[in-house]
C-alpha positions in Angstrom: 97.5 95.8 121.8 100.0 97.4 124.1 103.0 96.8 121.8 103.5 96.3 118.1 105.3 93.2 116.9 107.3 93.7 113.7 109.2 91.4 111.4 111.4 93.2 108.8 112.3 91.0 105.8 115.5 91.8 103.9 116.1 89.8 100.7 119.8 89.7 100.0 121.7 88.8 96.8 125.3 89.8 96.3 125.1 92.9 98.3 128.3 92.7 100.4 129.0 96.4 99.8 125.6 97.7 100.7 124.4 95.3 103.5 126.1 97.0 106.4 124.4 100.4 105.8 121.0 98.6 105.5 121.4 96.5 108.7 122.8 99.4 110.7 119.8 101.6 109.8 117.4 98.8 110.9 119.3 98.1 114.2 119.5 101.8 115.1 115.8 102.5 115.6 114.5 104.9 118.2 113.3 103.7 121.6 109.6 103.0 122.0 109.1 100.9 118.9 108.3 97.6 120.8 109.7 94.2 119.9 110.9 93.5 116.4 113.1 91.1 114.4 115.1 91.4 111.2 115.1 88.5 108.8 118.0 88.4 106.4 117.3 86.0 103.5 120.4 85.1 101.5 119.1 84.2 98.1 122.1 82.1 96.9 124.7 84.9 97.0 128.1 84.1 95.6 130.0 86.9 97.3 130.4 87.5 101.1 126.7 88.3 101.6 125.8 85.0 103.2 128.7 85.1 105.6 127.8 88.7 106.6 124.2 87.6 107.3 125.4 84.9 109.7 127.8 87.3 111.4 124.9 89.7 112.0 122.8 86.9 113.3 125.5 86.0 115.9 126.0 89.6 116.9 122.3 90.6 117.3 119.7 88.5 119.1 116.9 89.9 117.0 118.4 89.0 113.6 117.7 85.8 111.8 119.8 84.5 108.9 118.2 82.3 106.3 120.0 80.7 103.3 118.3 79.4 100.2 119.1 78.5 96.6 118.8 81.4 94.2 115.1 81.7 93.3 114.5 85.4 92.9 113.1 88.2 94.9 109.6 86.9 95.5 110.7 83.4 96.7 113.2 85.1 99.0 110.7 87.3 100.8 108.3 84.4 101.0 111.0 82.4 102.8 111.3 85.3 105.2 107.6 85.5 105.6 107.3 81.8 106.6 110.0 82.3 109.2 108.5 85.6 110.6 106.9 85.8 114.0 105.8 89.4 114.0 102.2 90.5 113.7 103.2 93.0 111.1 105.6 92.6 108.2 107.9 95.2 106.8 110.3 94.9 103.9 113.7 96.5 103.2 115.9 95.9 100.2 119.5 95.2 101.1 120.9 98.1 99.1 118.6 100.7 100.7 118.2 102.0 104.2 115.6 103.5 106.6 115.4 106.5 109.0 115.7 105.9 112.7 112.0 106.9 113.4 110.5 104.3 111.1 109.3 101.8 113.7 108.4 104.4 116.4 106.0 106.3 114.0 104.6 103.1 112.5 103.9 101.7 116.0 101.8 104.7 116.9 99.7 104.2 113.8 99.3 100.5 114.4 98.2 101.1 118.0 95.8 103.9 117.1 94.2 102.6 113.9 94.8 98.9 113.9 94.7 98.8 110.1 95.6 95.7 108.1 98.0 97.7 106.0 99.8 101.0 106.7 101.4 103.0 103.9 103.8 106.0 103.7 106.2 107.7 101.3 109.9 107.3 100.5 112.9 109.3 99.3 114.5 108.4 96.0 118.2 109.0 96.0 119.8 109.3 92.5 123.4 108.6 91.5 123.6 112.3 90.7 123.1 113.2 94.4 119.5 114.5 93.8 116.9 113.4 96.3 113.2 113.4 95.6 110.4 112.7 98.0 107.7 110.3 96.6 104.3 110.4 98.2 101.2 108.3 97.8 98.4 109.9 95.8 96.0 108.8 98.5 95.1 111.3 101.1 96.2 110.6 104.6 93.8 108.9 106.9 92.0 105.6 107.6 90.2 103.8 104.9 87.8 101.0 105.9 86.6 98.4 103.4 83.8 100.6 102.1 86.2 103.5 101.4 88.7 101.1 99.8 86.0 99.9 97.4 84.8 103.4 96.5 88.0 105.5 96.7 90.9 103.3 96.0 90.1 100.3 93.8 88.4 102.4 91.0 91.7 104.3 90.5 94.1 101.7 91.8 96.3 101.4 88.8 95.8 104.8 87.2 94.6 108.3 88.2 95.2 109.5 84.6 98.9 109.9 84.0 101.5 107.3 83.2 102.4 105.2 86.3 99.9 107.1 88.4 98.4 104.4 90.7 96.7 105.8 93.9 99.2 103.9 96.1 103.0 103.6 95.5 104.0 100.2 94.1 106.9 99.6 96.5 106.4 96.9 99.0 109.0 98.6 101.3 106.6 101.5 102.0 104.0 99.3 103.5 103.4 97.6 106.8 101.1 94.6 106.3 99.6 92.2 108.8 101.3 88.8 108.6 98.1 86.8 108.4 97.0 88.8 105.4 100.3 88.2 103.5 100.2 84.5 104.4 96.7 84.2 102.9 97.6 85.7 99.6 101.3 84.7 99.2 100.5 81.8 96.9 98.6 84.2 94.5 101.9 86.0 93.7 103.8 84.1 91.1 107.4 83.4 92.0 108.4 83.7 88.3 107.4 87.3 88.0 110.6 89.4 88.0 109.2 92.8 86.9 106.4 94.5 88.9 106.5 92.1 91.9 105.6 95.0 94.2 102.6 96.1 92.0 101.2 92.6 92.2 101.8 92.3 95.9 100.0 95.6 96.7 97.1 94.6 94.4 96.3 91.3 95.9 96.8 92.7 99.4 94.4 95.7 98.7 91.8 93.2 97.5 92.0 91.3 100.8 92.5 93.8 103.6 89.7 95.3 105.7 91.4 98.6 106.3 94.3 100.8 105.1 95.9 103.7 106.9 97.9 106.3 105.0 100.5 108.3 106.9 101.0 111.7 105.3 104.3 113.5 105.0 106.3 110.6 106.3 109.3 109.5 104.2 111.4 107.0 106.3 112.5 104.7 103.4 115.5 105.7 101.3 115.6 104.0 97.9 119.1 104.2 96.4 118.6 104.4 92.7 121.9 103.0 91.3 122.6 102.2 87.6 124.3 99.1 88.9 121.1 97.8 90.6 118.9 95.1 89.2 116.4 97.6 87.9 118.9 100.1 86.5 120.3 98.5 83.3 119.3 97.6 79.8 116.9 94.6 79.6 116.1 93.2 76.2 113.7 90.7 77.8 111.5 93.4 79.4 108.4 92.7 77.3 108.3 89.0 78.2 108.6 90.0 81.8 105.7 92.5 81.4 103.5 89.7 79.9 104.1 87.6 83.0 103.2 90.5 85.2 99.9 91.1 83.2 99.0 87.5 83.4 99.4 87.3 87.1 97.4 90.5 87.6 94.5 89.2 85.5 94.5 85.9 87.4 94.2 87.7 90.7 91.6 90.1 89.4 89.4 87.2 88.3 89.9 85.3 91.5 88.9 88.2 93.7 86.3 89.8 91.5 88.0 93.0 90.6 85.5 94.8 88.4 87.5 97.8 87.2 89.0 96.1 84.1 89.7 99.4 82.3 92.2 100.1 85.1 94.1 97.0 84.1 94.1 98.1 80.4 95.5 101.5 81.5 98.2 99.8 83.5 99.2 97.7 80.5 99.5 100.8 78.3 101.3 102.8 80.9 103.7 100.0 81.7 104.6 99.3 78.1 105.2 102.9 77.4 107.3 103.4 80.6 109.5 100.4 80.0 109.8 101.3 76.3 111.1 104.7 77.4 113.4 103.1 79.9 114.7 100.6 77.3 115.5 103.4 75.0 117.2 105.5 77.7 119.4 102.6 78.8 120.4 101.2 75.4 123.5 102.5 73.5 122.4 100.7 70.3 119.4 102.0 68.5 119.2 99.1 66.0 119.1 96.5 68.8 116.4 98.5 70.7 114.3 98.9 67.5 114.4 95.2 66.9 113.2 94.4 70.4 110.4 97.0 70.3 109.3 96.0 66.8 109.1 92.4 67.8 106.9 93.1 70.8 104.6 95.5 69.0 104.1 93.2 66.1 102.8 90.5 68.4 100.9 92.6 71.0 98.9 95.2 69.1 95.9 94.3 71.2 97.4 96.2 74.1 96.7 99.4 72.3 93.1 99.0 71.2 92.1 101.4 74.0 94.6 104.1 73.8 93.4 106.2 76.8 96.1 108.7 77.3 93.9 111.8 77.8 95.3 112.3 81.3 98.9 112.0 80.3 101.2 115.0 80.6 102.3 116.8 77.4 105.6 115.0 77.4 104.0 111.6 78.1 101.5 112.2 75.3 104.2 113.1 72.9 106.2 110.0 73.7 103.1 107.8 73.4 102.3 109.3 69.9 105.8 108.6 68.7 105.6 105.0 69.8 102.0 104.4 68.5 103.1 105.7 65.1 106.4 103.8 65.3 108.6 106.9 65.1 111.2 105.1 67.2 114.3 107.0 66.2 112.8 110.3 67.4 111.6 108.7 70.6 115.1 107.1 71.1 116.9 110.3 70.6 114.6 112.2 73.0 115.0 109.5 75.7 118.8 109.5 75.4 118.9 113.3 75.6 116.8 113.3 78.7 119.0 110.7 80.4 122.1 112.7 79.6 120.6 116.0 80.9 119.1 114.7 84.1 121.2 111.5 84.6 118.4 110.0 86.7 115.8 108.3 84.5 
């Protein structure tokens, strides 16, 4: 193909204060990227977000504005997907932004390697002002189906440490062929509200013929705000995790994913990670203890295979505290870490 054809889907919900920065970054792309469109999906916002989407649509010929009843992140980007015309799909959250060379670099990779999915890194920007580059653990290069089966899927969810999947979870660090996403969209449950990106990358990886990883490329800027949807205390986190695990297992069974121990490790890692996050966000130990106790009393089976050998020293220490229900010590440690670094 001489030119790449991109659709950038931006789910929007009550982001009137952040949307301008996001759209400006998408509009101000370098020359040479080829034709592209931006699809703003207003997911039932109650502030000025919907009006702003319409104004951008009137101002720029390559912006579409879609309005729908509030249905959550997955249903929002699926609405954008159904309206997309591009050969490749990209995602951007409305409270984040991208660098000006995103599409020009991605186009070169599309033209040269013609992969079904292209992945790259991102920059995490904390409230404290600290910025950290996040890379994929996958080496740069082209992976055909044979290499995907041998080098990616066996370590897909875990390479040993907590939250150590071979590919970053985020959907917004991936460029995926539209026809692939359309084939698998119905496999991703709209009701999952925690780990949507993990499920998306999993079902896509099981269905693509090739993946290209761009090394040392960090065009996406993820703004980690305590006011964001993922930043606060969530007492319902374990119920949300159960929905995530259920969806993953259904997909694994449908497409014959044989590395079941990887899913077990993902469960252990996720439960520990979100337990730590729950503790770091809560200001009430008694409330947190009740939530954790309730979950662990019902879901002991998640810890029949406590494979934490590859965890770091601090990760192992936290895991041991949780396994032996030394919640107060774990709670104090988590709160101290949050105060010292202000960026958990």
